[in-house]
N, C-alpha and C positions, 0 to 999 in steps of 0.2 A: 350737314348730316354725316358726311365722311369724318369730319373732325370729332363729332360726338361719338361715332362708332369707335374710332381709334382711342379716344379717351376712355370709353367704357371698357374696351378690351384691355387697355393698359392698366386701368384701375383694377379690373378683375384679376389680371395677371399678377399685379403687385400684392393683392390680398392673398392670392394663392401662394405666392412665394413667402409672404409673411407667415402664413399658416404652416408651410413646410419648415421654415426656419424655427418656429416655436416648437413644432413637433420634434425636430432634430435636437433642439436644446433640451427638451424634456427627456428624450431618449439618452442624450449624453449625461444628463444629471442622474438618471436611473442607473446608467452603466457605471458612473463614478461611485454612486452609493453601493452598487453591487461589488465593485472592486475594493472599496473600503471595508465592506463586510467580509470579503474573502481574505483581505490582508489581516484583519483582526482574527479571523479563524485560523489562518496560517500561524500567526504569532502565538496564539493560544495553543495550537497543536505542537509547535516547537517547544514552548515552555512546558507543556505536559510531558513531552518526550524527555526533556532534560530532567524534569522532576522524577520521572520513572527510572531513568538511568541512575540518577543520584541515589534514589531509594534502594535500587538493586545493589549498587556498590556498597552502600552503608549497611543495609540489612543482611545481605547475603555474603558478599565478599568480605566485608569488614568483620562480621561475626566469625567466619571461617578462619580469617587470619588471627583474630584474637584467640580462638580455640587452639590454633597451632602454637602460638606463643605460650599459652598456658601449658601445653604438653611439653614444650622445651624446658619450661621452668620446672616442671615435675621431674624431667630427666636429670636436670642439674641438681635438684634437691634430694633425689632418691639415692639411697645407699644399697638397695636390694637390686641385684642384677635382673631378676625375673620381672620386677616392677618396671625397671628401665626398658627392658625388651618390649614389654606390653605397651609402654608409652611411645616407644619408637614406632611400633606397628600402628598404633592409633594415629600418630602424627603423619605417617605415610598415607593412611586412608584419608585424613583431612586434606593433605596436599593434593591428592588425586581429585577429591571433591571440588577443591578450589580451582584447579586447572580446568575441570569439566565445566564449572560455572562460568569462568572467564571465557572459555571457548564458545559456550552457548550464547553469551552476550555478544561476542565478536561476530558470530555467525548471523545473529539477528540484525546487527548494524551493517555488516558487509560480508556476505557468505564467501569464504575463501574457496569453497567447492565450486562456485560459479567461475572463478578464475582458473582453477586447477582442472576441473573435469567437465565444465560446460553447462549449458542451460538445462539439458535433460536431467542430468544427475542432481543439479541444484533444485529443480522442481520436485523430483522424487524425494529428496531430503525434506523439502518444505512440506510436502504432503504428509510424510510420516510424522514430522514434528507437530503439524496441525492436528492430526488424529490423536497424537499422544496428549496434547494439551486440552483439546476441546471434547474428545470423545466422538466427534463427527466423522463418519466414514467418508473417505475420499477415493474416487475412482479416476485414474489418470488414463488418458488416451493421447499419447505423444507420438508423432510421426512426421515423415517428410524431411525436408532439408533444414533441420534445426541446428546442426553443428556448424553450418557455414554462415551463420548470421553475423553481422558486425557486432562489436562489443556493445555499442550503444543500444542496439535492438535487444540484445540478451538481457542487459540490465533493466531496461524499461519493461520488458515482458515479465521479468521476475518480480519487479515491484508492483506491476499491475495485478499479477496473480496473488501476491502477498496481501495487497490492499483488499482485493475481492474476498479472499478467505477471511481476513480480519473482520470485514463487514459482516460476513456470514456468521462468524463465531459470536459477534457482539449482538447482532440484531435479528438474525433470521429464525433462530430457534429450530434449526434444521437437524435432520438425522443423517442426511447424505448429501454430498457435493460431488458433482461430476465435472471434470475439467478436460477439455479437448483442445489440443494445440497441434496445428498442422502447418508445415512450411512448404511452400512451393517456390519455384524460381521467381515468380512475380509477386506473390502475396503470402501473408501469414494470417491464418484464421485462428482466433481464440474464442472458446465458448465455455462459460462457467455457469452452471445451473445448480439450484438447490431445491429441496422439497420443504422449505421453511414456510413461515406464515405470510410472506409476501408483503406488499404495500401498494398504496395508490400512487402511481407514477405521476398523476396530475397535480398532486400536492407538492409544490416546489420546496416546501419546508423540509420534506424528506430527502431532498438532494443534498446530503451532507458533504462534508469536506472530502470524505473518502472517494465518493463518486466523482466529485469535481476534479480531484487529483488524478483519477484514472483517465477522465476525459482530456485533461491537459496533457498527460503523457502520450495518449493516443494522437492528439493533435500535433504534438512535437514530431511524431513519426509519420505525419501526413496521412493518417488513417481515419476511420470512423468507428463510433461506438454506439450501440443500441442497448437499451435496457427495457425489458418487458417483465412486468410483475402484476399479479392479482392477489388480492387478499385471500389467504388460505390456499393459494396455488403455487407458491414458491416464486423465485426470481431467476431470470435468465439474462446474462450479460454476453453480448456478441460483439467481437472486435475484429476488424479487418484492417491490416496495414500493409503497405508495400515493403518488400524485403530488400530494397536496393541500397539507398544512400545511408551513410553513417550518421548516427544521431548520438549526441552526448547526453547522458542522464545526470 
């Protein structure tokens, strides 16, 4: 009887372990599939970004440089001093537009204002540019110990806000965005809310690469991120991270 009991318990335990092993294997396969999907999304996003930069360089910068070259040709070929003077002024205006376009592209890739003036000034600039491009009103509430953050924290927070605003501009159909960022000695609190159309958070398909990227950055900082949204009631992103150790973005 004792032997039968031991055999039964052992057999039950083995079946339980086999079920656990199968469950872990299935979970591992699902995780691998998810990682493959994210990898493909990342590759596509990088390719789209390269295509966008290439198009801007060709369509905007290339056309401006061609126009400048044409103005110089006109200056060389013109015999009238008044015409040459007008062409020179036109050329100066084109050079200014080219410098402005290159600066805007550089700021989009890596904002020098973040290095020169800090996170607060960079977020204020970002909000103004977002308003200008999208027509969506942005309210900023910035306070606390934000000037003392490590560089990695500042870069990650800037990119998180950038991604959140990009998502809002592309998908939310909002009229107003409110951004609150407050830094204390122990924690940093970030809150981004909009009055857009919202979405069903239970639908995992809506968790696009932008939100995944935000969550990854927050995880790198050792923090937590929560997203609340309802159809027709806007979206709320809340992030809390520790303000201590350096993180490289």
